[in-house]
Structure formats: structure tokens, C-alpha cells
N, C-alpha and C positions, 0 to 999 in steps of 0.2 A: 089616295084612298085607301087603297088596298097594304098601302104599307101601316097606316094607319090602324088596320083591323088587324095585321099580324102582330104589333107592338100591344096592342090589347089581349091579344091571346097569351101573347108570350110574356108579358105582366101579371096573367092570371094562371099560369100554369098549375096553382094547388089546386085550382076548380075547375081545370081542362085537362082531360087527356086526349093526345094530339097522337094519331096510329101511325104518321110519318113527320119529317120534317118541313118545315113551314119554306118553301121554294119562292124566289120572285123570279119573275119574265118578266124585265124590263127594257127601255131603250139603254142603252150602254153609256159609261159617260164622256160622251163624246156631243160635241156642237151638231145639230141636225142641218144635213147637208141640203142644199138649194137644189139641186138636181133632183127633179123626182125619183127617177130609179136609184140612185143612193140614198134619198128620205126612205124607200120602202125597205130598202136592203137593212138601214136601222132601226126600223121602227117596228117591233111585232105583228108581224101578219097573222092572219088566222093558223096558217101552216103552220107557222110556229108554235103559237097557241096550244094547238092540238097534240102535238107533239110533245110539248112540255105536260101534257097531261096524260098523255100514252105513258110517258117515261115515269110518271110517279102510281098510276095504276100499275106498270108491271113490276115495280119495286115492291109495292101490296100485296100482290098474288102471291107469293111462297108463303107469307104470313095468314091468309084467308085460308089458303090449301092445308097447311095444318092443325088448322082448327075445325 
């Protein structure tokens, strides 16, 4: 779903202004393990999502400070 949204935004960059590049947080290109601990390691967890969002916000902070 998010890949489709990103593609639509990228296709319409003439009408949309992005403040940061599009970033995707997804399952790596590997088979999903059967083992529960390994499955949880491969699939993005809440902590991974929060960390990715924080990294994006930290990249934006210097731009906001300049304004």
C-alpha cells in the first residue's frame, strides 16, 4: 500500500513539494522464517518504525532551524 502511495507522489512531483526524500521501511527481501523470534527480527516492529521516524525528523531539524 505505501509503495503505491510513494509511486503516485513520485509520479506527480510537479504538483507536490517534498521536504525530505521518500523512505521505505519494509521486510527485507528474504523468506519469512518459521521460528517466532526470527520472524519478529525480520518483520519491522514498533521500535523499528519509531526509530525510522525519528531519523527522518532529525534530518529535517536543521532545515527547520534555518527558517
